[in-house]
Residue, then its C-alpha position, 0 to 999 in steps of 0.5 A: m500500499k502506498a504510504s503518505a505522511f502528514v507534514y507542515p511546511w515549517d517542518v521543511v522550510g529552513d531545514p535542508a535535511a528534512p526532504e531526504r530524512l522524510a523520503a528515507l522513511g519509505i513513504e511515496q508521498v507527503t500530505l502537505a498543509s496548504a490551509y491550516h487552523s491555528t496550532r502550537a506544534l513541536t519541530p523536534r529536528h528543525p535547526r532553527h526552531r523547536v516550537v512553531t505557534a501558528e496564531y490563527a487559521a491561515v493559508l500557507y500560500p499567497p491568497g489570489d485575486r478571487w478574494s478582492g473585496r469580500g468580507l470573508r476571505p482567508c488570511p495569509a500566514g504571519r511570522w510563523a511561515p514564509a508567504d509561500a511556505y507551501g510552495e517552498a516546501a513542496a519544491a524541496l520535497a519534489e526534489a527528493g522524489l516526494p509528490a504532494h497532495t494538499w492538505v486543506v482545513l475547511a470548517h474549522n477557523s477560530r479566527l473567522g469566528a472571532e472576526h465574524p461572529d455571525t458565521s459561527v455555530v450557535n447552540a441551543y443555549g445561544d452560546r457560539y462556537p467560534w472555531a466552528p463556521c456554520i456550513a448552512q450559511p450562504a456566504t460561509r458556504a461560498y467562502l468554503v467552496d472557493l477556499a477548497a478550490e484555491a488551497a487544493v489545487r497548488p502548483g505541482a500538487h497531485g491531489t488533495e485531502l480535504e479536512s473538516l468538509g462538514w459540520y463541526g460541533l462542541a468537540h475541539l482541541h481547544a487551548h486549555d479545554k475544560t469541557s470534559g467535566v460532564a461525560l457527553g457521549d455521542a448523543g450529548q455531542y450531537l445535541m450540543s452541536l446543533c446550530f440555531c443560527p438564522s440559517c439553521r432556524t429556517g432550515y428546521g422550519a423547512h423540515s416542519l420544526d419550529a426552532d424555538a420549540l426544538a431549542a427548548a427540547v434540546r435543552d430539556a434533553l441535555e438536562p439529565l446529562w448535566r446532572g450526571e446521568a449516563d449518555d445512552g450514546g449513538w443515534t438511539g440515544v439522540a432519538k430517545r432523548l429528542g423524540e424519533d421524528t424530531a431527531a430525524a428532522t434535525r438529521a435530514w436538515r444537517e445531512h442535506t446541508a453537508r452533502t450539498l457542500q461536499e458536492e459543491a467543494v469537490a466540483a469547484v476543486r475539479a474545475g480547476a484541477p488538472d487531469g488525474f488530480q485526486v480529491l479525497l475527504h477526511a471522513d467518518p462513516v457515521p453521518h451525524h458525527c462532527g469534526a475533523n473527519a466530516g460525518v458522511d454517507p459512505a455511498h454518497i461520498l464515494s459517488v462524489a470523491d475519489g476516496v477517503v481518509v479514515p481514522c484508524t488509530g483505534g482500529p480499522d472498523l470505520l473502513a468497513p462501511f466504505a469498503a462495502q460500497g464496492h467502488a474498486d477504484a476508490v482510495l480507502a486511506a487508513n490514517f494512523t497516528i505514528v506519534s507515541g505521545m499523542g496516543g500513536s503506536p508506530a511500533t505496531l504499524a506494520a501489523d495495524a497496516a495489515r489489519a487495515g488492508a483486510h478491511g479494505a484499505t488501499e493506501l496509508r496515511l501517517y499523522h504526523a512525520g513533523l511531530a514524531s520523535d526519532t524513535d517513532l520515525a525509526a519504528v515507521r521506517a522499519a514497518l514500511s520497509a517490511r511491506 
């Protein structure tokens, strides 16, 4: 199976040894960030720095003329990266024989929410999630589609991997996060992620739901969880707490919104891409799930995109619904964390990859070659050499 490692441009720019070091892992490709959210990242081997603080969501290339005069537009990177960090890194990696897929983060942007609060998801209590743009809003959708098209099709890229192309919700690796005091499971996370911005309120109305009554029902459904009652989990827990018909109507609105956005974004990428350009989505096969791995209907998404990148660090089970669709040419990339300090297991990568292959994986994704220690990378080299 072809293997690609996730990399930030700042892992490469300014470190002449980085491209050959990455190639020596035995990977055939890199997945290189071109549009990314705010983060604080270690760079364990860089000759000039050990920590990079990306202060806000930014594009890692010079944004184009399409954004002129628009209220919603991407921000270029600040002092943590050169103006065309992506281009510099991609060129250096290509010289080492490593072609790139762009890595594009879309509906996850805290700066957008801070500067344009009305774009954010609003929960049933009226709290805004500034990291989570509401994908139902027309202006936000137009921004995300154009960002996908521009950030995906960078010079020399062979494909793209679109992250967060769907609903984002409560769950978020936020600075000094303090949201785990109450054990919200799958049902609680869904209820806390339902949006009540004006666009979503109108959307619920189209599905015969009164938005005020729905918000009250969501608050009532959550009240036992705040008191410490166990979360039933899964969609059955949502339906039990909200009522089957009401739950189904919320899901119908959200799934239609996400599916149409995914269709529009993929079409926009293809319109500007060269022949043979691959379009993959970071995906979860449970359609009502939120987050970086967008909840999708496997049959639908494999009719739209060339494949998916699926989280497999906890096991390969999420691959099965995609493999069951029988798309022989689809890319099913099993994504494994290879950073021990972030819950990864690089020492078992060979066995994990074999299990993923048995569940239908056609490729591997390794998160994250820039963050991993030398020991972790040595384990990756050993695993990939055994293929």
